[in-house]
N, C-alpha and C positions, 0 to 999 in steps of 0.2 A: 605620543599618541599611539594607541593600539588599533591597527586596522581590523575591520570586521572579518576580513578574509582569513585571519589567523584562527578563527573559531569554526571554519567550515569543516574541519576534520571531525568535529563532534556530530555533525548532522549529515555529512555527505554520504551518499550511497550511490550504487550503480543506477544509471537512468532506467534500466529495465525493471528495477524494483518498484517503480511507481505503481505498477499494477497491484501491488500489495499494500498500497497506501489509500485507505478509505478517505472520504471527504473530511472527516474530523481530524485525521492525522495531518492532512495537507493544511487545514485551517490552523491547527495548533503550531505547525511549523512556521507559518507566516507570523503568528503571534509571537513565537519565540524570537524571530528575527527583529521584530519591533522592540520587544523587551531588551534584546541584546543591544540594540542601538541606544536605548535609554541608558543602559548600564555603561556602555562605552563612552557616551556623551558626558555622563556624570563623572566618570573617571578622568576624562580628558580635562574637564573643568577643574577638578581637584588638583591635577598636576600643573596645569598651565597658569592658573590665577591664584591671587592671594586668598587664603582660606578665611582669615579673620583679621580685623583691625581694632586695636584697643587704645583707649586713652585713660590716663590716670584720673582718679577722683581724690580731691583734697578733703581731708577729714579734720573737723574742728572739735575742740572739747565740748562737752554737752552744755556747759553754762556760758559758752562764749560764742558769739556770732561774728561773722566777718564784718569789719567796719566798712561802711560805705564811704566813698570819697566825697569831700565837700565840693559842691558845684563851683563855688567862688574860687577855691584853691586850685581846682583843676583848670578853670578858665584862666586864672592868673598865671599859672605855670605855662599854659599854652601860649599866652600872650608874651610871656618873658622869653620863652624859647624861640618863638617865631614873631618877632616884633614887626618884621618887614614883609611877611608872607601871608597876610591874612586872606589872600585870594586863592592860595594853593589848596588842592583837595586833601582831605584828612585821610591818614593811613589807618586801615582797619587792623585792630590788634585783638588777639585772644588772650586766654589765660596762659601765663608763663609756666612751663613745666620743667625747664632746665634739663631735658632729656635729649640725648643724641639719637641718631638713626639706629645704631647698634642696640641701644637699650630698648627702642621701640620694637625692633625685630625679636629681641629676646622675650619681651612682654607678650607679643603676639603668639609666639611659639608656646610659651608656658600656658597662656590662657586657652590656647587651642587644645593642648593636651589635658589640662586640669579641669577647665570649666565647661567646655563644650560637651554636650551629651554624645554618647557613642553612636547613637542612631544617625544623626546628620553627618557625622564623620565618616561612617562606613556604609552609608546607604548605597552609593553607586557600586561599591564592591559587592555588597549583598545581592543587588539586582543582577550583577554579572554572574556571580556564583550560582544563584538560583536558576538563572536562564540556561546556563551551561548544563546544569543537572537536568532541567526539562528536556533539553536537546538530546542529551545522552539517553535519557529514558525513552524518548520517542523512537530512537534508532538503534537501541542496544541489541535487539534481536537480529538486526541485519549484520552485526559485527561479531556476536558471540559465536565461537567455532562450532558448537553443537547444533546451532540453528541456522547459521549462515550457509553452511554447506548444503543443507536440505533446500533452503530457499533458492540458492543459485541453481541447483539441479532442477528444481521445479520450474523456475522461470525459463531456463534453457529449453526444457521439454515443451513447456506451454507455448513458447514462441514458434517452435518448429511445428507443433500440432496446429496452431492457428493458421500458419502459412502453407501447410501441406496441401498439394493439389488433391490428395485423397480425401481430405475433409470436405472440400468443395464438391467433389464428385459424390461422396456418400450422401451429403445433405441435398444436393441437386436432384438425385434420383428420387428422394422422398418428395421434394417440392414439385416434381414433375408428375406426381400421381394425379389420378382423376379427382377433381375437387369434390364431387359428390361422394366418392369412395372415402376420401380423407375426412369429410365431415361426419360420415357414418362411423368411422373409426374413433373420432373424437367423442361422438355421442355415446358410443358403447363404452369407451374408456371412462367417461364421466359417470356412467351408471355403475360401473364396476367399482368406482372409487368409494362407494358407500359401504362396501364389504371388505375394507382393508383389514388385514390381520391386526390384532391389538398391539403387537410389538412394533408395527410400522407406523402407528399413529403419532408416536413421539418424534419421528424423523422430521427434521426441519425442512420445509419445502421452500424453495427459492421463488418468492412471489414475483420477482422482477422478470423471471424467465417466461412467465405466462404471457406477458405483453410484448415480448420482443421476439417474434418468430423471424427466422432468418430468411429473407427473400433473396434467394440465389437464382438468378436467371442465367442458365448456361445452355448454349446450343448443344444439340445432340453430338455433333462431331467433337466438340471440345470435351464433353463429358467422358468420351471414350478414348480420348487421345493421350492418356497417361503413358509416358514412355517407360521403358524398363528401369531406367535409373531412378525415376520418381517412385516407381513401385517398390524398388528395393529400399529406398529411404523410408518410405511409409512402413514397410515391414520391420525395419530396424526400430522405428518409433514405437510400434506396438510392443516390442520386446522391452524397450526402455521403460515404457509406462507400466508394464507388468512388474518389472523388478523394482521400480520406484514405489509403486503402490504397496508391494510387500514390505519394503523397507520402512516407509513412512507410517503406514497404518499400525505399526508395532508400538509406537510411542506417541506422547503428546507434549513434547518439550516446547514446540512452537507455541502452543496454546498457553502453556504455563508461563513461558517467558513474557508473552504479550499481556497476560493477566497481571503478572507481578509488576511490570513496568507501568501499567495503568494504575494499579493500586498506589505505587510510589508517587505518581503524579498527583493523584487525589490527595494523598497525605501531605505532600509539599504545598499544594494549593491551600489547604486548611491552615497549615502552619504559617505560611506567608500572610494569609489574610488576617489571621489572629494577631500576630505580633505587630504587623504594620499598622493595623487599625488602632492599636493602643499607643504606638510610639510616634505616629505621624505628627501629633501635636507638639512633639519635642523639637521640631524644626522651627526655630524662632530667629527673628532678625537680631534682636538685642539680647546680649548674654552678659550677666553679671559675673565678674571674675574676682575672686579673692584669693590671692596667693601670697605667701610670706617671702617676698623678695624686696622688702623695704631697705635692707642694708645694701642692696645693689642699685636700686632705682630711686629710693626715697619714697616710694608709694607702695601701698598694700592693696588698695581697692581700685578696680578698673572697670570701665564700661566698654563692652566690645560689640562690634557689629559683624555678624556672620554674613559675609558678602553674597553667598550663594543660597541663603536660606529661602528667599522667595522663589527662586527657580527650582530648588530641590523640593520645595513643598508642592509646587505644581507637578513636577515629575513624579513625585511619590503618589499623588492622587491619580495621575494618569496610569502609572504602573499598576496600582491597585485595581483599576478598571480592567486593564488587560489581563491581569491575573484572575480576576473574577470570571471573565469570559472564558479564559483558558480552563479554569476549574469546572465551570458548568459543562464545557465540552467534554472534559475528562469524566465527569459524572454521567453524561450521556453514554460515553464509551463503556463505562462500567455497567450501566443498565443493559446495554446491548450485549455485553459479554455474559452476564449472569442470567438475564431473562430468557435468552434464546439458547437452544441446544446446539452449540457450535461444534461439538465433537461428533456430530452426525450430519450427513448431507444426503438428501434425497434428490434423485434425478427424475422424479415423477413427471414434472412438466416437460422436461426434455424428451422423455419417452413418449409422452402424448403428442408433442409437436412434430418430432422427427419420425415417429413410427418404429424406432429401433427399441424393441421391448426388452432386450436383455442387458441394458446398461445397468450395472450394479450400483447400489448405494454404498457410500464409503464412510469411514469413521476416523476419529483421532486427528492427527495433524493434517492428513490429506483433506478431511472434511473442513477443517478450520481454514486452510489456505483457499479452498474453493469458495467459502463464505466471504473471505476477504476479496477475492477476485470479483465476486458478484457486486460488491460495493463500488468497484471500479467500472466494470462493464460485463454484464451477464453473458454477453456473446462469447467471451472466452471460455466459460464453463461449458456452454453448449457445443462448441467446436472441439473442446478437449474430450467431451464425453464420447465422441465417435471412436476414440482410441481405447475406450474401456469396454467396448462391445465385442463379444466373440463373433457375432454375426458379421459385423463390419470387418473384423480381421479375416474371417473365412472368405469373405468376398474379395478382399485384397489378395489373399493367397491364391484364390482361384484366378484372379486377373494376371498375377505374376506367372502362374503355371501356364496359362494360355499363351503368354508372351514367350515363355521359354520353350514349351513343347508345341511346336507347330505341327501341322499335319504332315509336312514333308519329313520332319525329323522323326516322327513316329513311324512313318512308313519305312524309313531306313532301318528301324530296329525290328522289323517283322522277321520272324524265323519260322521254319517248319519244325514242329516238335516231333517226339517219338511216335505220336499217333497220327502223323501226317496231317496235322492241322496247322493253319497259319496263326502263329502265336505272337502276342505282344507282352513283354515282361517289363513292369515298372517297379523300381526298387527304391525304397526310402524317400518317397516324395512327401511333400506337405499336404497333398490332396490328389484328386483325380482330374487331370486336364479335360476340359470340355471338348478339346480337339480330338480326343480318343473316339468320340462317337461320330466323327466324320470319316474315320477309316472303315468304310462300310464292308470291306472284304475280310475283316477280322473274324476269325473262327474261335480263337482261344485267348482269354485275357488272364494274365497272371499278375497279381498285386502282392507285393511283399513288403512287410514292415511299413505300412501306410495306415495311419490312425485316423479315426473319426471321418470316414469317407461315406458320402451319401451317393448312391447310384441314382441319377436323375431319370426323368421320363425319356430323355434323349437316347437312352440305351436301346430303345425300340428301333432305332435306325440301323442297328447292327443285326440285320436279318439272318446272317450266317453264324452268329455267335452260338456255340454249342458247349463250350468248356469254360469254366471259371475256377481259378485257383486263388485262394486267400491264405497267405502265409503270415500269421501274426498281424492280421489286418481286420479291424473292426468296420464292417460294412453295413450301412443302413440302406433301405430301399424306399424310393418313392412308390406310391401306390401303383402308378402305371408301370414302373420298372418291375415291381413284384409280379404283376400279371404277365408281363412279357417273359420273365424267367420261368414262371410256372409252365408256360406253353412251349418254350424253346430250349431250355437248358438240359443238356444230356449228361454232362460230367461236372461234378463239383468236388474240389479239393480244399479242405480247411485244415490249417495248422494253427494250434492255439496253445496257450500255457495253462489256462484254467477253463473248466467246463462252462463257467458263466459267460465266457467269451463266445460260445457257440451261438450263431445267429438263429433266432426263432423262425425266421422265414424259410429256413432249409427244410423244415418238416412239411411244408406245403407245396414242394416242387413235384407236382404229379407226373411230369414227363421225364424226371431224372432216371438215368439208367445206371450210373456209376457214382458212388459216394465214397470219398476218402477222408477219414478223420484222423488227425495226428495230434495227440495231446493227452493230458490227464483227464480221464473220465470218472475217476473215483478218488475219494480222499484217502489219506494214508491210514486213517483210524477205522472208519466204518467200512471202507471198500464198497460202499453203495454206488452203483453206476448211475451217473446223471446223464441219461439219454432218454428223451421223450419218445412218445410213440411214433413209429414210422409208417403207420397204416395208410397215410395219404400218398406215400410214394408208390403208386400203383405199378410203375414200370421199372422199379429198381431191380437190377440183375446182379450187380457186383457191389460188395460192401467191404471196405478195408478199414481196419481199426488198428492204429499204432498207439498203444496206450499202456496202462498198468492194470489190466483187468484181472480180477480174482474169480470172475464167473462170466459166463456168456450172458449178455444183457437180455432181459425179458422182452425189451422192445424189438429185438431182432425177429422174434416169433411173428410179429405183425406182418412181416414181408416174406414169411416162409413159403407162401404159395407160389411165389415167382422169383425168389432169390436163387441164383445159380452159382455165385462165387462168393465165398467168405474168406477173408484174409485177416488173421489176428496176429499182430506183431507186438509182443509184450516187451517190457523193459527188464525182464528177468523175474517179474512177479509170478508167483506160482498160480497157475490156473487150476482151480480145484473143482469147480462146479460146471459140468458140461452137459447136464441133463437136457438143457434146451436144444442141444444139437440134434437130439432124436426127432425133433419136430421139423427139422430142415430137410425134408425128404426129397426136395428137388435140387439139392446141392450137387453140383458137378465138380467143383473145385473147392478144396479146403486146405488152408495153410494155418498151422499153429506154431509160430516161430518164437523162440525164447520164452516159453511158458513154463519152464522148469518141470516138464512132465517126466516122470520116472517109468511109467508104463504107457502103452498105447491105450487111449481112452476107449472104453467099451461102447460109448455112445456113437462112435464112428461107424461101428458095424451095422447100424440101422440105416445108414445112408445108401440105399440100394442104387441110386443113380450116380454115385460118386465115381469120377473118372480120374481125378488127380488129388493126391494127398501129400502134403509137405509138413514134416515134423522136424524142421531144421533147428539146430542149436537148443536142444532140450537136454535132459539128463537121462536118456534111455540107456539102459545097460543090458536088459534082456527084452527080446521081442518074440517070446513064445506065443503071444496073442495073435501073431501073424496068421495063424491057421484060420482065424475067423474071417480073414479077408477073402476067403474063397467064396463067401456069399455075395461079395461085391463084384458081380459079373462084369461090370463095365469099367473096373479099375484098370487103367492102362499105365499110370505113372505113379511111382512110389518113391518118395524122397525121405530117406532116413539118415541123411548126412549130418556131420558136425554133432555127433553124440558120443557116447562111450560104449558102444555095442562091442562085445567081445567075440561073439560068434553068430553065424547065420543058421537058424534052425532048419532042419530038413523039410519042415512044412512049407518052406518057400516054394517047393515044387508044385503045390496046389494052386498057385497064382498063375494059372495058364494064360490069362489075358494080358499080363504085364508086357509092356513094350519099352518102358523106360524105368531104370532102377538106379538109385543113387545111394551108395554106401561109403562115400568118401569121408575122410576125416573122422575115422572111428579107430577101434583097437582090434580089428579083425586080424587073426593070424592064419587061419585055415579057411580055404574055400571049399565048401562041401560040393560034391559032384551033383547033388540034387538041385543046386542052383541053376545048372545048365539045362534042366528039364523045362524051364520056362522058355520054350523054343520060339516064342514070338518077340523076344527081346531084340530091340534095335539099338538101344542105348544102355551101356553098362559102365558105371563109374565106380572104381574100387581104389582110387588114388588115396594117398596119405593114410596108409594102414601099415600093418606089420606082416604082410603076406610074403611067403617064401616060395610058394609053389603054385603053379596054375595047372589044374587037372586037365588031362587030354580031352575030357568030355566037352570042353569048350567048343570043339568042332561041330557040336550039334546045333549051335546057334547060327544057322544059315542066314538069318535075317539081320544079324548084327552089323551095324554100320559105324558105331562109335564104341571104342573100348579103351579105357584108361586105367593103367596100374602105376601111374607116376608115384614116386616117393614111397616105395616099398623095399623089400629085401629079396627080390626075385633074382635067381642065379641063371636059370635056364628057361627057355620058351619051348612049349610043346609044338611039334610040327603041325598038330591038328589046328592050332590057332590060324594057320595060313590057309585052312580050308574054308574059313569064313570069307568067302570071295566078295561079299558085298561091303566089306570094311572100307570106309572112307577116311576114318581118323583112328590112328593107333598111337597111343601115348605110352612110352616105355621109359621115360626119363627118370634119372635119379634112382637107379637100382644098382645091382652088381653084375649085370650082364657083361659077358666078354665075347659073345659070338652071336651074330645075326644070321639065321639060316638062309641059304640061297632060295628057299621056297617062298621067300617074301615076294618073289616074282609072280606068285599066284594072285596077288592082290592088285589086279589090274585097275580097280576103281580108287585106289588109295590116293588121297590128295594131301593128307597131313600125317607126317611121321615124326615123332619126337624121340630122340635117342640120347640127348645130352645128359651128362652126369653118370655115365656108365664106364665100363672098362674096355671098351672096344679099341682094337688096334687097327682094324681095317674094316671097310664096308664092302659087302658083296657087290660084284658088278651087276648082279641080277636086278639090282634096284633100277637099272635102265629099262626093265620090262614094265615097270609101273609108269606107264605113259602119262598118267594124270598128275604124277608127283613132280612138282617144280621146286626150285631152290628155296623160294619163299615158304613153301610148305614143309621143308625138311629142317628140323631143329636139331643141329648137331654142331660140334666144334669145327672150326674152320680147318684145322689140321687134319681132322678125320675126313672131312669132305674132300680134301685133296688126294686121299687114297683111292678115290674112284677113278676109273679110266677117264681120259680127257673127253672122249665122245659122250660119255654118260653125263659128265659135268656140263658140257656144252648143251646137251639136250635139256637138262634141268634148268639151265639159265635162260633158255629160250622161252619167253612167255607167250 
């Protein structure tokens, strides 16, 4: 006997897979079990009981009939044999065959093989085989490696999404809305449904979801009581759902597998119904058997009785009924598969009921599995949809952020920046914590590498906020936040990779005083500057552009009436068009750094209010145009450092208003005496050149406080240098000096002296007269410092 449990492996699947078993699959599974029992029962009967019983038939010649015994003779014989037992019962006798038991067994076997029709012989086995095929077809997609992996992954995610506390919270927030408000949303949504785009009309809508709104009743404390661990788990679920959706929506193997196995079941149903209907009449009780075994048994014709024919006939009709029901169910499944668009799934009703409007429609295998889930319980799809919504994900991220970044933790990160403002820096977060707006003493907010951030209306709580820095951070503003920033923000720093990332709201900050833009403002081909009009920035005083400009943007002219400081830091791109500079008549500070300038731009000479000019890291070789600077009466600082200047023209003497002059990192070999006619100079930097000699005219600079000739080739110092009695910093390092004049004692205000990298053997004791000079301000080798008298060393070491 074959136990039914042996066949469980063909239909057994994980209990969790039941959510992907619609009612018709469950029903056909039960039918398969019944048909399997029929097959097993029939096979058991075939094995355990005699299959057929045969008796021989005597054959007479056609012209001869069997003689009938004479009644008197029979009676006489009986009376002769039993003269004294007339009262005993008569023995019943049949026809004599003279066959033994082995011959009967042989005849039964031969007739079973030769005379019995194949259908009643193999009917139980056919039932068993067909039923196993049905069971395999019903569950093959759960076993096939290409589909089972997706199903297992989907079921795992679905269960976690269904049980997640975040799902309950997200839906409970919607269910807690004002009923009138919610009805109004539904009404407006139903009106809008008449204007659906044509491509969305074909999307299959899950009708059952309309009638199963989720009634979640959650107390307020419970709804907000998600702990950090649950929040992290929900966050991981969002990532899993995203990756799973990308993976599953690429193909339709699950749909194809299910369609194929359904088609096979329909084909099997038609085949079984056809041949069984024709052959069921072959199951007969009486079977005529004619086999040529007369030489072994003495008989050729036999009459046989198929012992299980009656039972098999009943089982056959019963089996056909079950197959018919199974087939009709499979036909319905086929109708469901081909009539409905199962490779597209619309969450329209979920969006209407939950109010989460950004739940996307899905396709291919993802859509097919959701359709199957709806046949089990539409509530699964509704709760699963929460994890497809970006709005829901952003809410969760915000909740996790608020858990992680408490007000106390944020206050611990407060620092005072270079502009003496209390600053909070947040780096690479998933969003902006709401707790930031509870740090009301905040003056500067710096956000770095934080994407898709929306500044809410709560920013108005930060009444002291004046500075905002956005480094590779896309920031959107709530209407109230935009109004607040317009009135309060003084400094804005934006660092970006593409000009399209520039926020449009920056052009409306009418109280802004300083604007710093770092990033590409023009394409590599056209070099057209993408910078909109700045005319709304009525208070803008300083503008810094770190970009790849080929010309001064026209939009800067809009703020020419009040712009005072313009800083352009190029990436080496040649700045060729500077005509717009002529209109910036109120400029006081101008920096053109790394702009590949070969000459001093003539447009600069029109800036009559200019006080500071910086042309650092350009390609200047000649500065003959410096004579035109004499018209810039207010110019007090000129920075021509980090260029390739070979010499200083004598016209430098005409810049009588100069107080700070930078010529470091050039190729200057000779210092002209005319340089020292700029007698207002307080700061002179000539380091990193090829200077060998310092003219004695340097003594004219009585206002000089800072003088640097580091990294040159100077061999001697003129005594006149020490007549500059206001010197506080004197840098003579990395030259070829061998002697320091005792007249250094004249520099009573000296606080910093650099001598390292020369050929000194001894330091003059007169350094002790420089009372302001301490050991920390004296840069010299330790061995050379030891040559000073001990009292001088002790004086310098005393702070």
